[in-house]
C-alpha positions as a printed Julia matrix, in Angstrom:
379×3 Matrix{Float64}:
 28.5   87.22   -5.16
 31.1   90.04   -6.99
 30.81  89.39  -10.68
 33.96  91.03  -11.15
 35.81  88.45   -9.07
 34.72  84.87  -10.49
 38.28  83.09   -9.01
 37.63  79.44   -9.04
 40.26  77.11   -6.76
 40.85  73.57   -7.66
 42.12  70.53   -6.09
 41.62  66.81   -7.3
 41.54  63.61   -5.5
 42.95  60.42   -7.12
 41.98  56.66   -5.65
 44.64  54.1    -7.49
 45.05  50.66   -7.0
 48.28  48.81   -5.87
 49.13  46.15   -8.51
 51.68  43.21   -8.0
 54.22  43.65  -10.72
 54.52  39.83  -11.49
 50.86  38.8   -11.25
 49.34  41.9   -12.12
 46.86  41.2    -9.18
 46.24  43.69   -6.4
 48.56  43.29   -3.73
 46.31  42.67   -1.09
 48.53  43.55    1.67
 51.18  45.66    0.33
 54.37  47.31    1.96
 53.38  50.01    4.52
 56.75  51.44    3.62
 54.94  52.53    0.07
 52.36  54.76    2.18
 55.22  56.2     4.77
 57.3   57.21    1.49
 54.68  58.88   -0.01
 53.82  60.79    3.53
 57.03  61.78    3.96
 57.45  63.42    0.68
 54.04  64.67    0.11
 55.04  68.24    0.19
 52.02  70.5    -0.06
 50.02  67.48   -1.32
 48.32  64.67    0.76
 48.55  60.78    0.54
 46.47  58.8     2.51
 44.9   55.33    2.94
 41.75  54.21    1.79
 39.23  51.62    3.01
 40.98  48.55    1.38
 44.53  48.56    1.67
 45.3   47.61   -1.78
 44.68  51.08   -2.69
 45.85  54.55   -1.93
 44.44  58.03   -2.45
 46.65  61.01   -3.36
 45.44  64.35   -2.64
 46.56  67.82   -4.72
 47.52  71.11   -3.16
 44.78  73.86   -3.78
 45.65  75.09   -6.74
 44.49  78.78   -8.26
 44.69  77.77  -12.18
 44.14  74.41  -14.44
 47.59  74.39  -15.09
 48.5   74.39  -11.46
 46.51  70.82  -11.22
 48.08  69.46  -14.08
 51.21  70.29  -12.39
 49.88  69.02   -9.18
 48.61  65.76  -10.69
 51.98  65.28  -12.29
 53.73  65.37   -8.81
 51.44  62.97   -6.95
 51.36  60.42   -9.61
 55.26  60.5    -9.83
 55.65  60.02   -5.63
 53.25  57.47   -5.52
 54.35  55.57   -8.63
 58.06  55.75   -7.63
 57.25  54.53   -3.97
 55.39  51.58   -5.24
 58.14  50.42   -7.73
 60.46  50.29   -4.9
 58.31  47.55   -3.32
 57.59  45.68   -6.54
 54.28  47.52   -7.09
 52.85  49.23   -9.96
 50.22  52.18   -9.66
 47.15  51.99  -11.59
 44.2   54.52  -12.55
 41.04  52.42  -13.16
 37.6   52.62  -11.27
 37.93  48.81  -11.29
 40.52  46.21  -11.49
 39.81  43.97  -14.5
 40.1   41.01  -12.73
 40.85  41.05   -9.07
 38.55  39.47   -6.49
 37.16  41.55   -3.6
 37.19  38.26   -1.08
 40.83  38.12   -1.31
 41.05  41.97   -0.1
 41.87  43.31    3.15
 40.37  46.58    4.97
 42.67  48.93    6.31
 43.52  49.64    9.8
 41.41  52.3    11.75
 38.09  52.88   13.88
 36.37  54.26   10.99
 36.71  51.69    8.47
 35.94  48.93   11.35
 32.88  50.99   11.73
 31.86  51.07    8.33
 32.34  47.4     7.96
 30.26  46.98   11.03
 27.22  48.94    9.59
 27.66  48.53    5.79
 28.57  44.45    6.02
 29.04  42.86    2.37
 28.26  46.02    0.6
 31.49  47.95    2.01
 33.58  44.84    1.91
 32.6   44.51   -1.98
 33.36  47.99   -2.64
 36.4   47.22   -4.84
 36.17  50.87   -6.77
 38.32  53.92   -7.01
 37.17  57.31   -8.05
 38.53  60.92   -8.7
 36.94  63.82   -6.72
 37.32  67.18   -8.41
 36.91  70.55   -5.74
 35.95  73.81   -7.12
 36.05  76.67   -4.27
 34.39  80.24   -5.37
 31.85  82.28   -3.51
 29.71  82.19   -0.36
 28.22  79.03    0.99
 24.58  79.82   -0.55
 26.49  80.39   -3.89
 28.19  77.18   -3.78
 24.64  75.51   -2.8
 23.03  76.94   -5.95
 25.72  75.99   -8.19
 25.71  72.91   -7.16
 22.29  72.17   -7.65
 22.3   73.83  -10.82
 25.43  71.14  -11.78
 23.11  68.11  -11.11
 21.81  68.28  -15.06
 25.54  67.52  -15.89
 26.43  65.31  -13.82
 25.75  62.31  -16.33
 27.84  64.11  -19.01
 30.53  64.29  -16.8
 30.41  60.61  -15.79
 30.2   59.18  -19.11
 33.53  61.2   -20.27
 35.09  59.55  -17.32
 33.87  56.11  -17.35
 36.71  53.55  -16.51
 35.32  50.76  -15.36
 34.01  48.05  -17.58
 35.24  44.81  -15.67
 34.75  43.3   -12.6
 36.37  39.93  -11.17
 37.57  38.99  -14.59
 33.68  39.37  -16.28
 32.66  42.14  -18.9
 29.75  43.59  -17.25
 28.15  45.33  -19.9
 28.55  48.5   -18.28
 31.24  51.46  -19.05
 31.15  52.33  -15.18
 30.43  49.18  -13.1
 31.74  51.23  -10.21
 28.46  52.89   -9.9
 26.47  49.75   -9.44
 28.82  48.82   -6.85
 28.51  51.96   -4.76
 24.81  52.27   -4.96
 24.88  49.38   -2.46
 25.32  52.04   -0.16
 23.13  54.92    1.07
 23.27  58.13    0.1
 25.72  58.03   -2.56
 23.27  59.2    -5.84
 22.05  62.49   -6.86
 21.61  64.88   -4.02
 18.01  67.0    -3.81
 17.73  70.13   -5.38
 18.68  72.61   -2.51
 18.98  76.24   -2.94
 21.1   77.91    0.26
 23.33  76.57    3.02
 20.01  76.48    5.42
 18.3   73.93    2.98
 21.77  71.72    3.08
 21.99  72.03    7.01
 18.4   71.41    7.56
 18.88  68.31    6.33
 22.29  67.42    7.51
 20.87  68.19   10.79
 17.85  65.79    9.93
 20.01  62.91    9.48
 22.4   63.4    12.61
 19.39  63.27   14.51
 18.43  60.0    13.17
 21.61  58.9    13.75
 22.22  58.07    9.94
 25.49  60.13   10.0
 28.02  61.54   12.23
 28.64  64.53    9.81
 28.42  65.7     6.07
 31.52  63.82    5.07
 29.22  60.43    5.45
 26.93  62.0     2.72
 28.32  60.38   -0.24
 26.31  62.26   -3.23
 27.73  62.18   -6.84
 28.02  66.03   -5.62
 28.16  67.9    -2.27
 29.27  70.66   -0.22
 32.71  69.6     0.91
 32.63  68.85    4.82
 36.15  70.47    5.28
 36.8   73.02    2.55
 34.67  76.01    1.28
 34.54  74.05   -2.08
 31.92  71.97   -4.32
 33.33  68.47   -4.49
 32.64  66.48   -7.62
 32.34  63.01   -6.98
 30.47  61.01   -9.83
 33.57  60.56  -11.9
 35.64  57.82  -12.62
 39.23  57.94  -12.16
 40.71  58.64  -15.8
 43.93  56.76  -16.56
 45.27  59.28  -18.63
 46.17  62.57  -17.38
 45.0   64.24  -20.44
 41.52  63.18  -19.65
 41.53  63.93  -16.32
 42.68  67.63  -17.07
 39.82  67.61  -19.67
 37.16  67.07  -16.68
 38.86  69.76  -14.39
 38.76  71.93  -16.75
 34.83  71.28  -18.35
 33.78  71.2   -14.54
 35.87  74.55  -13.94
 34.41  76.09  -16.94
 30.88  74.92  -15.95
 31.12  76.38  -12.51
 32.17  79.88  -13.45
 29.74  79.57  -16.71
 27.01  78.79  -13.95
 28.19  81.63  -11.69
 28.0   84.12  -14.71
 23.93  83.14  -15.71
 23.17  82.31  -12.12
 20.07  84.85  -12.46
 19.11  83.22  -15.87
 19.21  79.44  -15.27
 16.38  77.78  -16.57
 14.21  75.62  -14.09
 15.68  72.4   -12.83
 14.85  69.02  -14.56
 13.06  66.73  -12.74
 15.52  64.66  -10.33
 14.38  61.33  -11.83
 15.49  62.54  -15.55
 18.68  63.42  -14.66
 18.92  59.67  -12.79
 17.98  58.36  -15.67
 20.63  59.62  -17.81
 22.78  59.1   -14.71
 22.06  55.18  -15.8
 22.5   55.68  -19.55
 26.15  57.26  -18.73
 27.1   54.32  -16.46
 25.62  52.04  -18.8
 26.95  53.34  -22.36
 29.29  56.33  -21.34
 30.39  58.52  -24.3
 28.22  56.26  -26.2
 24.96  57.36  -24.38
 21.8   59.3   -25.67
 20.85  61.39  -22.98
 17.63  62.54  -22.14
 16.79  66.51  -22.84
 16.62  68.69  -19.34
 13.78  70.06  -21.02
 11.21  68.35  -23.4
 10.75  64.86  -24.7
 13.87  64.98  -26.71
 17.29  62.85  -26.35
 20.42  64.5   -27.01
 23.96  62.38  -28.55
 26.78  63.17  -26.03
 28.83  64.21  -28.78
 26.17  66.9   -29.48
 25.94  67.95  -26.14
 29.5   68.37  -26.11
 29.83  70.27  -29.08
 27.48  72.74  -27.92
 28.44  73.12  -24.09
 32.05  73.68  -25.54
 31.18  76.36  -27.72
 28.94  78.05  -24.63
 32.05  77.6   -22.35
 34.32  79.35  -24.69
 34.54  82.55  -22.6
 34.91  80.53  -19.44
 37.81  78.62  -20.93
 39.43  81.68  -22.18
 39.03  83.24  -18.89
 40.83  80.27  -16.87
 43.63  79.77  -19.69
 41.99  76.31  -20.08
 40.9   76.29  -23.91
 43.53  73.05  -24.78
 41.99  71.13  -21.81
 38.41  71.83  -22.61
 38.97  70.95  -26.33
 40.56  67.93  -25.44
 37.01  66.58  -24.43
 36.32  66.15  -28.51
 39.31  63.68  -28.3
 37.31  61.79  -25.62
 34.16  61.47  -27.75
 36.21  60.77  -30.9
 38.47  57.91  -29.45
 36.48  56.86  -26.23
 37.16  57.01  -22.83
 39.44  54.4   -20.37
 36.45  52.09  -20.45
 36.4   51.76  -24.55
 40.19  51.33  -24.59
 40.1   48.56  -22.09
 37.32  47.13  -23.88
 38.5   47.54  -27.45
 42.26  45.9   -26.02
 40.59  42.99  -24.6
 38.22  42.06  -27.87
 41.56  42.35  -29.67
 43.89  40.32  -27.59
 40.96  37.65  -27.71
 41.03  37.85  -31.66
 44.85  37.35  -31.44
 44.3   34.08  -29.59
 45.06  35.1   -25.93
 43.32  33.33  -23.19
 40.96  35.52  -21.01
 43.66  35.69  -18.34
 46.36  36.73  -20.9
 44.15  39.65  -22.32
 42.97  40.72  -19.12
 46.39  40.96  -17.96
 47.32  43.11  -21.22
 44.62  45.35  -20.16
 46.19  46.18  -16.81
 49.44  46.47  -18.36
 47.69  49.17  -20.15
 46.22  50.79  -17.93
 49.38  51.0   -15.97
 51.3   52.62  -18.96
 48.44  55.04  -19.22
 48.7   55.87  -15.73
 52.24  56.77  -16.05
 52.33  58.53  -19.38
 54.26  61.74  -18.87
 55.69  60.85  -15.6
 59.57  62.04  -15.81
 61.64  59.34  -14.7
């Protein structure tokens, strides 16, 4: 790859819940007009169904800068929130709903969804989760595979900063990201192995296909993967961030990491064992920004705040080149004030201390998530 050309394109997919404005529960069968209005007015963006009818996914256009991503997220959130409001629904960005029940949801129509339900049964019926996927487009296919592998060690950090799913079916789960627990019931949903070329990836994918495990690469639901449809590396481990500012911080961190790895690809340290990355992944899932991760090399443990401090200094040149210093710096605010999961837990505990019932406290969490989801959206 030409070192004078480190251009990176970006795009974001956000999966939202559609919430009943009165009950704060999920809308198991929302008005189809919500989707129709979004599809008709999406412009360069794209709005699609998810496996459950109570969810809606917004995909930004291809963006050429971090600033363009922010504008695109504002546009897509505004579009979906306004369409939902016309039909007594609210838009909520969190990776689990605090109290909705999976067995009250309805799957979307479509052969693909019916096939998944037949194959995966209860695992996919319980799949009441939402996420955020960030695409980075750059270089040739071999470049993308090598960078994808080098990014694996940073996945637990990226996940910890995004965590927003501490509740499930009215219970505090003890995890900052219970979403990954639910995703883990499906195959091909964790870390990819270390791959070093497009040929490595194609050979593995062909093995999957020959064994009739998958139809194509879109059914490899790894934490990070080559996109089946675009020349991008798709970061998939993150929970969806209620606040756009937090989402943008992750976009900036991911973009800077990609650029930094491209600059230093001839001097990268050896890959850490996949087992250590997996252990860190679990720690991030359990503790969020309070996790103390295992060092990629050696036997030490590292506080996430210390990792972020070192990494943001290391990425300063890349943040300047990508004009996203402010967005990258925001990771320190997430460390200081907590991610979405921490705010949910704090509010729930506060409301319980103030005398709310469990139901009232959980409803207050939903209200706060709806408010955060729509922060900064023009009327």
